[in-house]
ZAMARGU-4260 file (C-alpha; in steps of 0.2 Angstrom, whole numbers, plus 5000, padded with zeros to 4 digits):
<rodrens>
0) 5383/5373/5210 | 5395/5385/5202 | 5394/5404/5199 | 5406/5417/5193 | 5408/5433/5202
5) 5419/5449/5201 | 5433/5452/5213 | 5432/5470/5221 | 5448/5478/5227 | 5451/5494/5237
10) 5466/5506/5235 | 5482/5499/5241 | 5478/5482/5234 | 5469/5476/5250 | 5454/5465/5245
15) 5438/5469/5255 | 5426/5457/5247 | 5432/5442/5237 | 5418/5438/5225 | 5426/5424/5215
20) 5423/5407/5206 | 5417/5395/5220 | 5409/5379/5222 | 5396/5379/5236 | 5391/5362/5243
25) 5375/5362/5254 | 5377/5353/5270 | 5368/5337/5272 | 5363/5325/5286 | 5360/5330/5304
30) 5366/5323/5321 | 5351/5330/5330 | 5337/5344/5330 | 5335/5357/5343 | 5322/5371/5346
35) 5323/5389/5351 | 5305/5396/5356 | 5302/5410/5367 | 5285/5402/5372 | 5294/5386/5378
40) 5290/5383/5396 | 5301/5368/5400 | 5319/5365/5406 | 5332/5372/5394 | 5340/5358/5385
45) 5327/5345/5389 | 5320/5334/5376 | 5304/5341/5368 | 5293/5331/5356 | 5304/5327/5341
50) 5318/5338/5347 | 5333/5332/5356 | 5332/5348/5366 | 5322/5364/5367 | 5327/5382/5374
55) 5318/5397/5378 | 5332/5410/5374 | 5345/5411/5361 | 5358/5414/5375 | 5354/5397/5382
60) 5354/5388/5366 | 5370/5396/5358 | 5380/5400/5374 | 5391/5389/5385 | 5381/5373/5390
65) 5369/5375/5375 | 5368/5365/5359 | 5384/5355/5356 | 5394/5354/5340 | 5389/5342/5327
70) 5400/5327/5323 | 5406/5334/5306 | 5402/5346/5292 | 5391/5333/5285 | 5383/5327/5301
75) 5377/5343/5309 | 5366/5349/5323 | 5351/5359/5317 | 5344/5373/5328 | 5326/5378/5323
80) 5320/5396/5328 | 5302/5399/5331 | 5296/5416/5325 | 5301/5430/5338 | 5313/5443/5343
85) 5328/5436/5353 | 5338/5447/5363 | 5355/5440/5366 | 5361/5451/5380 | 5345/5455/5390
90) 5350/5443/5404 | 5369/5443/5404 | 5372/5461/5398 | 5386/5455/5387 | 5389/5449/5369
95) 5384/5431/5366 | 5398/5420/5360 | 5394/5404/5351 | 5409/5392/5350 | 5399/5377/5343
100) 5405/5370/5326 | 5395/5360/5313 | 5378/5368/5317 | 5364/5376/5307 | 5353/5390/5313
105) 5336/5389/5304 | 5321/5401/5304 | 5306/5389/5304 | 5294/5401/5295 | 5306/5403/5280
110) 5305/5422/5282 | 5320/5431/5289 | 5309/5445/5296 | 5300/5433/5307 | 5316/5428/5317
115) 5327/5442/5324 | 5342/5439/5334 | 5347/5456/5342 | 5354/5466/5356 | 5356/5484/5362
120) 5375/5483/5365 | 5386/5497/5359 | 5405/5499/5360 | 5405/5515/5371 | 5395/5508/5385
125) 5405/5505/5401 | 5397/5494/5414 | 5410/5499/5426 | 5425/5488/5421 | 5429/5497/5405
130) 5420/5500/5388 | 5414/5485/5378 | 5423/5490/5363 | 5419/5484/5345 | 5419/5465/5348
135) 5410/5467/5364 | 5396/5477/5355 | 5391/5461/5345 | 5374/5454/5347 | 5381/5438/5342
140) 5399/5431/5339 | 5401/5415/5329 | 5418/5407/5333 | 5415/5389/5327 | 5418/5382/5310
145) 5405/5375/5297 | 5391/5386/5305 | 5377/5390/5293 | 5361/5401/5295 | 5346/5403/5284
150) 5330/5414/5285 | 5336/5424/5301 | 5339/5442/5304 | 5354/5447/5314 | 5353/5465/5321
155) 5359/5477/5333 | 5345/5488/5339 | 5354/5502/5348 | 5345/5518/5343 | 5358/5526/5331
160) 5355/5538/5317 | 5353/5535/5299 | 5363/5548/5289 | 5353/5559/5276 | 5366/5560/5262
165) 5362/5577/5256 | 5362/5586/5273 | 5371/5574/5283 | 5358/5576/5296 | 5356/5562/5309
170) 5339/5554/5308 | 5334/5541/5321 | 5320/5528/5318 | 5309/5539/5329 | 5313/5556/5323
175) 5327/5568/5320 | 5337/5581/5328 | 5325/5595/5323 | 5312/5587/5333 | 5323/5586/5349
180) 5326/5567/5347 | 5344/5562/5347 | 5353/5546/5345 | 5357/5534/5360 | 5375/5530/5353
185) 5385/5535/5338 | 5398/5521/5342 | 5401/5504/5335 | 5386/5492/5336 | 5389/5476/5328
190) 5375/5464/5323 | 5386/5449/5319 | 5405/5445/5321 | 5411/5430/5312 | 5428/5422/5317
195) 5426/5404/5311 | 5430/5396/5294 | 5418/5389/5281 | 5403/5397/5287 | 5387/5401/5276
200) 5372/5412/5277 | 5357/5411/5265 | 5342/5422/5265 | 5348/5432/5280 | 5348/5450/5285
205) 5361/5460/5294 | 5354/5476/5301 | 5363/5490/5310 | 5371/5507/5308 | 5390/5506/5312
210) 5400/5491/5309 | 5385/5480/5306 | 5394/5464/5299 | 5411/5460/5307 | 5420/5447/5296
215) 5435/5445/5307 | 5443/5430/5300 | 5440/5414/5290 | 5430/5412/5275 | 5411/5416/5274
220) 5398/5414/5261 | 5383/5425/5259 | 5369/5420/5247 | 5354/5431/5244 | 5357/5441/5260
225) 5354/5459/5264 | 5367/5470/5274 | 5362/5487/5280 | 5371/5501/5289 | 5380/5517/5285
230) 5398/5517/5292 | 5410/5502/5289 | 5394/5491/5288 | 5405/5476/5281 | 5423/5477/5288
235) 5438/5468/5294 | 5451/5456/5287 | 5441/5440/5284 | 5436/5433/5267 | 5417/5436/5262
240) 5409/5430/5246 | 5392/5438/5243 | 5381/5432/5229 | 5363/5439/5225 | 5352/5442/5210
245) 5348/5460/5216 | 5357/5475/5223 | 5358/5472/5242 | 5366/5487/5249 | 5356/5500/5258
250) 5371/5509/5265 | 5386/5518/5259 | 5403/5513/5266 | 5414/5497/5267 | 5430/5496/5276
255) 5444/5484/5273 | 5459/5479/5283 | 5475/5471/5279 | 5482/5456/5288 | 5492/5469/5299
260) 5475/5476/5304 | 5479/5493/5296 | 5463/5501/5288 | 5463/5504/5270 | 5453/5518/5262
265) 5434/5518/5262 | 5424/5519/5246 | 5405/5524/5245 | 5398/5511/5234 | 5383/5501/5229
270) 5383/5486/5217 | 5375/5469/5213 | 5382/5454/5206
</rodrens>
Protein backbone atom coordinates (compact mmCIF):
# COMPACT_ATOMS: atom_id res chain seq x y z
CA UNK A 1 0.00 0.00 0.00
CA UNK A 2 1.17 3.54 -0.74
CA UNK A 3 0.73 6.80 1.11
CA UNK A 4 2.08 10.34 0.83
CA UNK A 5 3.61 12.10 3.79
CA UNK A 6 5.42 15.36 4.46
CA UNK A 7 9.17 15.75 4.80
CA UNK A 8 10.16 17.53 8.02
CA UNK A 9 13.47 19.39 8.22
CA UNK A 10 15.28 21.12 11.05
CA UNK A 11 17.57 24.12 10.78
CA UNK A 12 20.88 23.52 9.04
CA UNK A 13 19.24 21.19 6.53
CA UNK A 14 19.49 18.06 8.66
CA UNK A 15 16.47 15.82 8.23
CA UNK A 16 15.20 14.41 11.50
CA UNK A 17 12.16 12.50 10.29
CA UNK A 18 11.75 11.42 6.70
CA UNK A 19 8.02 11.17 6.03
CA UNK A 20 7.93 10.49 2.31
CA UNK A 21 6.16 8.49 -0.39
CA UNK A 22 6.86 4.84 0.34
CA UNK A 23 5.56 1.41 -0.44
CA UNK A 24 5.25 -0.76 2.64
CA UNK A 25 5.09 -4.48 1.98
CA UNK A 26 3.90 -6.69 4.83
CA UNK A 27 6.13 -9.62 5.64
CA UNK A 28 4.60 -13.00 4.87
CA UNK A 29 5.42 -16.57 5.67
CA UNK A 30 7.15 -17.89 8.74
CA UNK A 31 9.99 -20.29 9.47
CA UNK A 32 8.80 -21.12 12.98
CA UNK A 33 6.70 -19.78 15.85
CA UNK A 34 8.04 -19.14 19.36
CA UNK A 35 6.41 -18.13 22.65
CA UNK A 36 7.45 -15.77 25.44
CA UNK A 37 5.30 -16.22 28.55
CA UNK A 38 6.26 -15.35 32.13
CA UNK A 39 4.12 -18.25 33.36
CA UNK A 40 6.00 -20.81 31.27
CA UNK A 41 7.64 -23.36 33.60
CA UNK A 42 9.60 -25.48 31.14
CA UNK A 43 13.14 -25.34 29.83
CA UNK A 44 13.92 -22.21 27.81
CA UNK A 45 13.97 -22.98 24.10
CA UNK A 46 12.22 -26.34 24.42
CA UNK A 47 9.31 -27.18 22.12
CA UNK A 48 5.97 -26.33 23.68
CA UNK A 49 2.69 -27.29 22.05
CA UNK A 50 2.61 -25.81 18.55
CA UNK A 51 5.62 -23.61 19.28
CA UNK A 52 9.12 -24.52 18.14
CA UNK A 53 10.39 -23.11 21.42
CA UNK A 54 9.10 -21.32 24.53
CA UNK A 55 10.80 -18.89 26.91
CA UNK A 56 9.95 -17.44 30.30
CA UNK A 57 11.88 -14.18 29.90
CA UNK A 58 12.44 -11.75 27.09
CA UNK A 59 16.18 -11.86 27.77
CA UNK A 60 16.26 -15.60 27.11
CA UNK A 61 14.21 -15.25 23.93
CA UNK A 62 15.96 -12.27 22.34
CA UNK A 63 19.45 -12.56 23.79
CA UNK A 64 22.38 -14.72 22.76
CA UNK A 65 21.27 -18.33 22.34
CA UNK A 66 17.62 -17.36 21.98
CA UNK A 67 15.36 -17.37 18.92
CA UNK A 68 17.52 -17.58 15.77
CA UNK A 69 17.25 -15.40 12.71
CA UNK A 70 14.65 -16.30 10.12
CA UNK A 71 15.75 -17.61 6.75
CA UNK A 72 14.83 -14.42 4.86
CA UNK A 73 12.59 -11.36 5.03
CA UNK A 74 9.75 -13.46 3.58
CA UNK A 75 10.46 -16.50 5.75
CA UNK A 76 10.60 -15.14 9.27
CA UNK A 77 10.56 -16.48 12.81
CA UNK A 78 7.57 -15.18 14.76
CA UNK A 79 7.87 -14.56 18.50
CA UNK A 80 4.52 -14.32 20.31
CA UNK A 81 4.37 -12.49 23.64
CA UNK A 82 1.73 -13.42 26.21
CA UNK A 83 0.36 -10.51 28.23
CA UNK A 84 2.72 -9.31 30.93
CA UNK A 85 5.53 -6.93 31.85
CA UNK A 86 8.96 -8.17 30.81
CA UNK A 87 12.03 -6.60 32.43
CA UNK A 88 14.96 -6.99 30.05
CA UNK A 89 17.66 -6.36 32.68
CA UNK A 90 16.33 -7.76 35.94
CA UNK A 91 18.72 -10.74 35.75
CA UNK A 92 21.75 -9.44 33.84
CA UNK A 93 21.61 -5.82 34.95
CA UNK A 94 22.62 -4.63 31.47
CA UNK A 95 20.93 -3.60 28.24
CA UNK A 96 19.44 -6.44 26.19
CA UNK A 97 20.85 -6.74 22.66
CA UNK A 98 18.92 -8.63 19.97
CA UNK A 99 21.10 -9.51 16.98
CA UNK A 100 18.55 -11.70 15.20
CA UNK A 101 17.32 -10.70 11.74
CA UNK A 102 14.06 -11.64 10.00
CA UNK A 103 12.00 -11.96 13.17
CA UNK A 104 8.61 -10.57 14.19
CA UNK A 105 7.69 -9.67 17.78
CA UNK A 106 3.93 -10.01 18.23
CA UNK A 107 1.69 -9.23 21.20
CA UNK A 108 -0.87 -12.01 21.38
CA UNK A 109 -3.72 -9.92 22.82
CA UNK A 110 -3.62 -7.32 20.05
CA UNK A 111 -3.34 -4.47 22.61
CA UNK A 112 0.05 -2.83 23.12
CA UNK A 113 -0.82 -2.02 26.73
CA UNK A 114 -0.91 -5.74 27.55
CA UNK A 115 2.72 -6.48 26.64
CA UNK A 116 5.37 -4.17 28.12
CA UNK A 117 9.08 -4.67 27.45
CA UNK A 118 10.95 -2.41 29.87
CA UNK A 119 13.86 -1.90 32.27
CA UNK A 120 15.09 0.55 34.91
CA UNK A 121 18.45 1.28 33.27
CA UNK A 122 19.74 4.85 33.09
CA UNK A 123 22.82 6.35 31.47
CA UNK A 124 24.31 7.79 34.66
CA UNK A 125 24.28 4.55 36.63
CA UNK A 126 27.77 3.19 37.33
CA UNK A 127 27.89 -0.48 38.34
CA UNK A 128 31.59 -0.11 39.13
CA UNK A 129 33.11 -0.33 35.67
CA UNK A 130 31.91 3.03 34.39
CA UNK A 131 28.59 4.68 33.66
CA UNK A 132 26.28 2.86 31.24
CA UNK A 133 25.96 5.80 28.85
CA UNK A 134 23.07 6.39 26.48
CA UNK A 135 23.24 3.08 24.58
CA UNK A 136 23.73 1.16 27.79
CA UNK A 137 20.53 2.64 29.20
CA UNK A 138 18.42 1.01 26.46
CA UNK A 139 15.81 -1.47 27.61
CA UNK A 140 16.25 -3.20 24.25
CA UNK A 141 18.66 -2.78 21.34
CA UNK A 142 17.60 -4.16 17.96
CA UNK A 143 20.63 -4.71 15.72
CA UNK A 144 19.22 -7.13 13.15
CA UNK A 145 17.61 -6.35 9.81
CA UNK A 146 13.99 -6.97 8.82
CA UNK A 147 12.77 -7.01 12.41
CA UNK A 148 9.13 -6.10 12.98
CA UNK A 149 6.98 -5.60 16.07
CA UNK A 150 3.23 -5.28 16.52
CA UNK A 151 1.03 -4.58 19.54
CA UNK A 152 3.91 -4.18 22.04
CA UNK A 153 4.95 -1.36 24.39
CA UNK A 154 8.67 -0.63 24.64
CA UNK A 155 9.42 1.44 27.73
CA UNK A 156 12.04 2.63 30.16
CA UNK A 157 10.56 2.67 33.65
CA UNK A 158 13.19 4.72 35.50
CA UNK A 159 11.37 7.22 37.70
CA UNK A 160 12.10 10.44 35.82
CA UNK A 161 10.10 13.67 36.02
CA UNK A 162 7.50 14.90 33.61
CA UNK A 163 8.03 18.60 32.96
CA UNK A 164 5.09 20.95 33.49
CA UNK A 165 5.57 23.35 30.60
CA UNK A 166 4.29 26.46 32.38
CA UNK A 167 6.38 26.29 35.54
CA UNK A 168 9.00 23.76 34.43
CA UNK A 169 8.42 21.95 37.68
CA UNK A 170 9.56 18.35 37.67
CA UNK A 171 6.66 16.04 38.44
CA UNK A 172 7.17 12.31 38.94
CA UNK A 173 4.47 9.67 38.39
CA UNK A 174 4.16 9.40 42.19
CA UNK A 175 4.19 13.09 43.09
CA UNK A 176 6.33 16.19 42.69
CA UNK A 177 9.06 18.18 44.35
CA UNK A 178 6.60 20.13 46.48
CA UNK A 179 5.62 16.90 48.22
CA UNK A 180 9.24 15.93 48.82
CA UNK A 181 9.36 13.31 46.11
CA UNK A 182 12.22 13.73 43.67
CA UNK A 183 13.29 11.94 40.55
CA UNK A 184 15.54 8.89 40.52
CA UNK A 185 17.38 10.05 37.40
CA UNK A 186 17.38 12.96 35.00
CA UNK A 187 19.78 11.28 32.57
CA UNK A 188 19.15 9.41 29.35
CA UNK A 189 16.83 6.43 29.72
CA UNK A 190 16.23 4.79 26.33
CA UNK A 191 13.25 2.54 25.71
CA UNK A 192 14.38 1.17 22.32
CA UNK A 193 17.53 1.59 20.24
CA UNK A 194 17.25 0.59 16.58
CA UNK A 195 20.40 -0.05 14.54
CA UNK A 196 19.31 -2.51 11.86
CA UNK A 197 17.79 -1.76 8.47
CA UNK A 198 14.26 -2.20 7.12
CA UNK A 199 12.62 -2.61 10.50
CA UNK A 200 8.90 -1.98 11.03
CA UNK A 201 6.67 -1.26 14.01
CA UNK A 202 2.87 -1.25 14.01
CA UNK A 203 0.45 -0.35 16.82
CA UNK A 204 3.35 -0.06 19.27
CA UNK A 205 4.09 2.38 22.08
CA UNK A 206 7.46 3.83 23.06
CA UNK A 207 7.36 5.31 26.55
CA UNK A 208 10.06 7.16 28.43
CA UNK A 209 11.32 10.58 29.43
CA UNK A 210 14.69 11.46 27.90
CA UNK A 211 15.91 9.83 24.66
CA UNK A 212 12.94 7.45 24.45
CA UNK A 213 13.37 6.22 20.86
CA UNK A 214 16.96 5.98 19.61
CA UNK A 215 16.93 5.51 15.82
CA UNK A 216 20.67 5.17 15.43
CA UNK A 217 21.02 3.86 11.88
CA UNK A 218 19.19 2.19 9.03
CA UNK A 219 15.59 2.70 7.94
CA UNK A 220 12.62 2.16 10.26
CA UNK A 221 8.89 2.41 9.61
CA UNK A 222 6.39 3.23 12.36
CA UNK A 223 2.67 2.86 11.67
CA UNK A 224 0.01 3.94 14.19
CA UNK A 225 2.58 4.14 16.97
CA UNK A 226 2.80 6.40 20.03
CA UNK A 227 6.09 7.94 21.15
CA UNK A 228 6.22 9.82 24.44
CA UNK A 229 8.84 11.66 26.45
CA UNK A 230 10.04 15.19 26.99
CA UNK A 231 13.69 15.61 25.96
CA UNK A 232 15.02 14.34 22.58
CA UNK A 233 12.33 11.70 22.65
CA UNK A 234 13.14 10.71 19.05
CA UNK A 235 16.77 11.23 18.12
CA UNK A 236 19.96 10.26 16.28
CA UNK A 237 20.91 9.80 12.65
CA UNK A 238 18.76 6.95 11.35
CA UNK A 239 15.82 7.36 8.96
CA UNK A 240 12.38 7.09 10.58
CA UNK A 241 9.12 7.11 8.64
CA UNK A 242 6.09 7.62 10.89
CA UNK A 243 2.49 7.43 9.71
CA UNK A 244 -0.69 7.78 11.71
CA UNK A 245 -4.26 9.03 11.52
CA UNK A 246 -3.96 11.12 14.66
CA UNK A 247 -1.53 13.24 16.61
CA UNK A 248 0.86 10.91 18.38
CA UNK A 249 3.20 13.21 20.26
CA UNK A 250 2.69 13.57 24.00
CA UNK A 251 6.08 15.24 24.36
CA UNK A 252 7.90 18.33 23.23
CA UNK A 253 11.40 17.96 21.82
CA UNK A 254 12.99 16.10 18.93
CA UNK A 255 16.73 16.13 18.24
CA UNK A 256 18.40 15.28 14.96
CA UNK A 257 21.99 14.41 14.17
CA UNK A 258 23.97 14.83 11.00
CA UNK A 259 26.08 11.94 9.62
CA UNK A 260 28.98 13.51 11.52
CA UNK A 261 26.93 13.01 14.71
CA UNK A 262 26.78 16.74 15.37
CA UNK A 263 23.45 17.65 16.99
CA UNK A 264 21.30 20.16 15.16
CA UNK A 265 18.93 22.57 16.80
CA UNK A 266 15.90 21.26 18.66
CA UNK A 267 12.35 22.30 18.00
CA UNK A 268 9.34 22.05 20.28
CA UNK A 269 6.64 20.64 18.07
CA UNK A 270 3.56 18.48 17.76
CA UNK A 271 2.05 17.28 14.51
CA UNK A 272 0.09 14.55 12.81
CA UNK A 273 0.05 13.23 9.28
